[in-house]
C-alpha positions in Angstrom: 29.7 36.5 26.0 27.8 36.7 29.3 27.1 33.1 30.6 23.8 33.1 30.9 23.4 33.7 27.2 24.9 30.1 26.5 22.2 28.6 29.1 21.1 27.4 32.5 23.9 24.7 32.5 26.9 26.4 31.7 29.4 25.5 34.2 28.6 22.4 34.2 30.8 19.1 32.5 29.1 16.5 30.8 31.2 13.1 29.5 29.4 11.5 27.2 30.3 7.6 26.5 27.3 7.0 24.0 26.7 5.5 20.1 23.9 5.9 17.4 21.0 7.8 18.5 19.5 7.8 22.1 22.9 8.8 23.9 24.3 11.1 21.7 20.9 12.8 21.8 20.9 13.5 25.1 24.1 14.8 25.7 23.2 17.1 22.9 20.4 18.5 24.9 22.3 18.8 27.9 25.3 21.3 25.6 22.4 23.0 23.3 21.6 24.8 27.0 25.2 25.6 28.0 27.0 22.5 29.4 30.5 21.6 28.2 30.0 18.5 26.5 33.2 15.8 26.0 32.3 13.0 23.7 34.5 10.1 23.8 34.2 8.2 20.5 36.1 5.2 19.4 39.0 5.9 17.2 37.4 5.2 14.1 34.5 7.6 15.2 31.0 7.1 16.4 28.5 4.7 14.0 26.3 8.1 14.4 28.4 9.6 11.6 27.7 7.1 9.1 24.0 7.5 9.6 22.1 9.9 7.5 23.3 11.6 3.9 26.8 13.0 3.2 28.0 15.7 1.7 31.2 14.7 0.5 32.3 12.7 3.2 31.2 15.2 5.6 28.2 14.1 7.7 25.2 16.2 7.9 23.9 14.3 10.8 27.1 14.4 12.7 26.9 18.0 12.1 23.9 18.5 14.4 23.5 15.6 16.5 27.0 16.0 18.0 26.9 19.8 18.4 28.4 21.5 20.8 30.5 18.7 21.5 34.3 18.3 21.8 35.8 15.1 20.5 37.9 12.9 22.1 39.1 10.0 20.6 39.9 7.0 22.7 40.1 3.0 22.5 38.5 2.1 25.8 39.2 -1.4 25.0 43.0 -0.4 26.8 43.5 -0.4 30.0 44.6 3.2 30.1 42.1 4.0 27.4 39.9 3.9 30.6 41.9 5.3 33.2 41.5 8.2 30.8 37.9 8.2 30.5 37.9 7.9 34.3 40.2 11.1 34.8 37.8 12.7 32.6 34.2 11.4 34.3 35.9 12.6 37.5 35.9 16.3 36.3 32.0 16.1 35.4 29.1 16.6 36.3 26.9 14.4 34.7 28.3 10.8 32.6 25.6 9.8 29.7 26.2 6.1 28.7 24.0 3.9 26.5 26.0 0.4 26.7 24.1 -2.8 27.2 23.4 -2.8 30.8 26.7 -4.3 32.9 29.1 -3.2 30.2 30.0 -0.1 31.9 31.2 -2.2 35.1 33.0 -4.4 33.1 35.0 -1.9 32.0 35.8 -1.0 35.7 33.3 2.5 34.9 30.4 1.8 36.9 28.6 3.8 39.2 30.3 2.7 42.1 34.2 3.4 40.5 32.7 6.7 39.1 31.5 8.1 42.3 34.1 6.8 44.4 36.6 10.2 43.6 33.5 12.3 42.3 30.1 11.5 44.8 28.4 14.5 43.4 28.3 12.2 40.2 25.5 11.8 38.2 25.5 8.8 35.7 22.4 8.6 33.1 21.8 5.0 31.7 20.3 4.7 28.8 18.9 0.9 27.5 16.7 -0.9 25.2 14.7 -2.6 28.0 16.7 -0.9 31.4 18.7 -2.1 34.2 17.1 -4.1 35.9 14.3 -6.7 35.1 14.2 -10.4 33.0 15.0 -8.6 30.1 17.9 -6.0 30.9 20.3 -8.4 29.2 18.7 -7.9 26.0 20.0 -5.7 23.3 17.4 -3.0 21.7 17.6 -0.3 19.4 14.6 2.1 19.1 12.7 0.2 16.4 12.8 -3.1 18.7 11.9 -1.2 21.8 9.3 1.1 19.7 7.5 -2.6 19.1 8.1 -4.3 22.2 6.6 -0.7 23.8 3.7 -1.2 21.8 3.6 2.1 19.8 4.6 0.2 16.7 0.8 -1.6 16.7 -0.4 1.9 17.2 1.3 3.0 14.0 -0.3 2.9 10.5 -3.9 2.0 8.6 -5.8 -1.0 10.6 -5.7 -3.7 7.9 -2.3 -3.0 6.8 1.1 -3.9 8.5 2.2 -1.7 11.7 3.7 1.4 10.3 7.3 3.0 11.3 7.3 6.7 11.7 10.4 7.9 9.7 12.6 9.2 12.5 13.9 7.8 15.3 10.9 8.5 17.4 12.0 6.4 20.5 15.3 7.1 20.8 14.5 11.1 20.9 11.8 10.6 23.3 14.4 8.7 25.8 17.0 11.4 25.1 14.4 13.5 26.3 13.5 11.7 29.2 17.1 11.5 30.0 18.2 15.4 29.4 15.2 15.6 32.2 16.7 13.1 35.2 19.9 14.5 34.4 18.7 18.3 34.9 16.7 16.8 37.9 19.6 15.3 39.3 21.9 18.1 39.2 19.2 20.3 40.9 18.4 17.9 43.8 22.0 18.1 44.3 22.0 21.4 45.5 20.4 20.3 47.8 22.0 16.9 48.9 25.6 17.5 47.5 24.9 13.5 46.1 24.8 12.5 42.8 22.6 9.8 41.6 21.9 7.8 39.0 19.1 7.8 36.1 17.6 4.8 34.1 16.1 5.1 31.4 14.6 2.5 29.0 13.6 3.2 25.7 10.7 0.3 25.7 9.3 2.6 28.4 9.6 5.3 26.5 7.7 4.1 23.7 5.1 2.9 25.9 4.9 6.2 28.4 2.8 7.4 24.9 0.4 5.0 25.6 -0.9 6.6 28.4 -4.8 6.9 27.5 -4.9 3.1 26.9 -3.0 1.7 29.9 -5.8 2.4 32.1 -8.6 1.7 29.3 -7.3 -1.7 29.1 -7.2 -1.8 33.1 -10.9 -1.1 33.7 -12.6 -1.5 30.1 -10.8 -4.5 28.4 -10.1 -2.6 25.5 -7.0 -2.9 23.3 -5.8 0.4 21.5 -5.0 -0.2 17.9 -4.5 1.2 14.3 -6.7 4.1 13.5 -4.8 5.1 10.3 -5.2 8.7 9.9 -8.0 9.6 12.3 -7.4 10.3 15.8 -9.6 7.6 17.8 -11.6 9.4 20.4 -11.7 12.9 18.6 -14.3 13.5 15.3 -13.9 15.2 12.6 -9.7 14.9 13.1 -8.6 13.2 9.8 -6.7 14.2 6.7 -9.2 14.9 3.6 -8.8 15.2 0.3 -8.3 18.7 -1.8 -9.2 19.7 -5.0 -5.3 20.2 -6.0 -4.4 16.9 -4.9 -3.7 17.5 -1.4 -4.5 16.3 1.8 -5.6 18.7 4.6 -5.3 17.6 8.7 -8.5 19.2 10.2 -9.0 19.3 13.9 -12.5 20.3 14.6 -12.3 18.4 18.5 -14.7 20.3 20.8 -18.0 21.4 20.4 -17.4 25.1 19.5 -14.8 24.7 17.3 -17.3 22.3 15.3 -19.4 24.6 15.3 -17.6 27.6 13.9 -16.1 24.7 11.4 -19.9 24.3 10.1 -20.1 27.7 9.5 -16.8 28.2 7.8 -18.2 25.7 5.6 -21.7 27.0 5.1 -23.2 23.9 6.4 -24.3 25.5 10.1 -27.5 22.5 9.9 -24.5 20.0 10.7 -23.5 21.6 14.0 -27.5 21.2 14.6 -27.7 17.5 13.5 -28.2 14.8 16.7 -25.5 13.0 15.4 -23.2 15.5 15.3 -24.1 17.8 18.2 -21.6 16.6 20.8 -18.2 15.0 20.2 -19.3 11.6 21.1 -21.9 11.4 18.8 -19.7 12.9 16.3 -16.9 9.8 17.5 -19.9 7.4 16.9 -21.1 8.2 13.5 -17.5 9.4 12.4 -17.7 7.9 8.9 -21.1 10.2 8.3 -19.0 13.2 9.3 -15.5 12.8 7.6 -17.7 12.0 4.5 -19.5 15.3 4.6 -16.2 17.0 5.7 -14.3 15.7 2.7 -17.1 16.2 0.3 -16.1 19.6 1.1 -12.6 19.9 1.0 -12.6 18.1 -2.3 -14.3 21.1 -3.9 -11.4 23.5 -2.7 -7.9 23.8 -3.3 -5.9 23.6 0.3 -5.0 27.4 0.1 -8.0 28.2 0.1 -9.4 25.7 2.7 -6.3 26.9 5.0 -7.3 30.5 4.6 -10.9 30.1 5.3 -10.1 28.0 8.4 -8.1 30.2 9.5 -10.1 32.8 9.7 -12.7 31.0 11.4 -9.8 29.3 14.0 -10.1 25.8 13.0 -6.6 24.4 13.9 -5.9 23.2 10.5 -2.3 22.4 8.4 -0.8 20.8 5.5 1.5 17.8 6.0 4.4 19.4 5.1 7.8 17.7 4.2 11.3 19.2 5.1 11.0 21.3 1.9 7.9 22.8 2.9 9.3 23.9 6.6 12.5 25.6 4.6 10.0 27.8 2.7 7.5 28.7 5.5 9.2 32.0 7.2 7.1 31.1 10.4 9.9 27.9 10.9 12.9 30.4 10.3 11.7 33.6 12.7 11.1 30.8 15.5 14.1 29.6 14.9 12.8 26.0 14.2 15.5 26.3 11.4 19.1 27.7 11.8 22.2 28.2 10.4 25.4 28.0 11.5 29.2 28.3 10.7 30.7 24.9 9.6 34.6 24.1 9.0 34.5 22.6 5.7 31.0 23.4 4.2 30.6 26.9 5.2 27.5 26.9 7.3 24.9 24.3 7.6 21.0 24.4 8.4 20.0 22.3 11.3 17.0 22.1 14.1 17.4 24.8 16.4 16.4 24.4 20.4 12.9 23.8 21.4 12.7 25.0 24.8 12.8 28.6 24.6 14.3 30.3 28.0 13.5 33.8 28.1 17.0 34.4 30.1 19.2 32.0 29.9 18.2 30.5 25.9 21.4 27.9 25.3 23.0 28.3 21.9 24.4 26.7 19.1 28.1 27.1 19.6 29.8 25.0 17.4 28.9 22.3 14.8 30.2 18.2 15.4 34.0 18.4 15.0 36.0 15.9 13.6 36.7 12.7 15.0 39.2 13.1 17.8 39.7 17.0 16.9 39.6 18.1 20.6 41.7 15.0 22.2 44.9 16.8 22.2 43.2 19.8 24.2 41.0 18.1 26.3 43.8 15.7 27.6 46.1 18.8 28.0 43.6 21.4 29.9 41.3 18.9 31.7 43.2 15.7 32.2 46.6 17.6 33.0 48.8 15.3 30.4 51.7 16.8 28.8 52.5 16.5 25.1 55.4 14.0 25.6 52.4 11.8 27.0 49.9 12.6 24.7 52.6 12.0 21.8 52.9 8.5 23.2 49.5 7.9 24.0 48.9 8.9 20.0 51.9 6.4 19.1 50.6 3.5 21.1 46.9 3.8 19.6 45.3 4.3 22.6 44.0 7.3 21.6 43.6 9.2 18.2 43.7 13.3 17.4 42.3 15.0 14.0 43.8 18.2 13.2 42.1 20.9 14.4 39.5 22.0 11.7 40.0 25.0 9.6 37.4 27.2 9.1 35.7 27.3 5.3 36.2 30.0 3.4 
């Protein structure tokens, strides 16, 4: 296959020294766009394999987040294991790690060591609070750091406890920043020939979403808080009840869209009402406009509302579940849901690639491997060990290997 089809990072090698979500998601992004990713995980496997649901003993989450990777099971607590990791890193363009700051150095794998024989290596470091600062020592998962970063305080209804979005939002956002940083560093390396360190913290990834709130507090002393289903500073922009028991999200934000929306409701006079003529006046009278909109939506079924608003070019949507997404042709035609062959499940559905490059689009080349599925192959082909040495490492439990998965019938 033409290497361009694999993506813009084809020919690059990435070593993943990560667990759980943010680090593996970063390396998965790099793998999706063509990089060859070597994942070193403990002999018992990455914890992410125990997260989410399973079909039998197959982790459905791991089938996706570990896709496009080669698994090498190495005990990094051993001196030989760390030497093997260093040998693989020496042959890689990027190393991604998400240990607590200081642990990589304690293992003898800090950037000074990695770059000594590989000055072009890019080290991507993902941690809760960053590599510097008074809180850098603290352990931090995504949920903890979205609280510290101010994001959790903005989620939910104003009169209730801050709510959690039921996905690893902060981890995936940090993964995006980390993958961007790695890509930028590789681009800069073409000019300088030198690598560098990318420092991404989970709390800063969460805090970055508060972009409008930071200057508002600085200049006006306004502390952003939970707004429930409404979008602060926009109106009408809310969830509204439908006759058939659903809720529809309508965002008639600017004045031109609002005028079209009023026509679609057969209420053109609302666009001339002094309370609603301009966005700022609608925000000041948000309860009144929401009452008018809610009265209209409650008189119609959800499908009819969507049809009417589509014809009027007013942005709207039902609140989809994953089942709704599977039933919607647009998700499949866009490649938001894709199916890929799995050696034990036959095939498995997963989310597709989001950034769609026209010439070098990237691809899902394989689903997540079994623990240590590629240990022998990588140690032989990449590190250059012979079978006798590999067998000794296996016997000494420095590494572990599972047999190559047989393709499902």
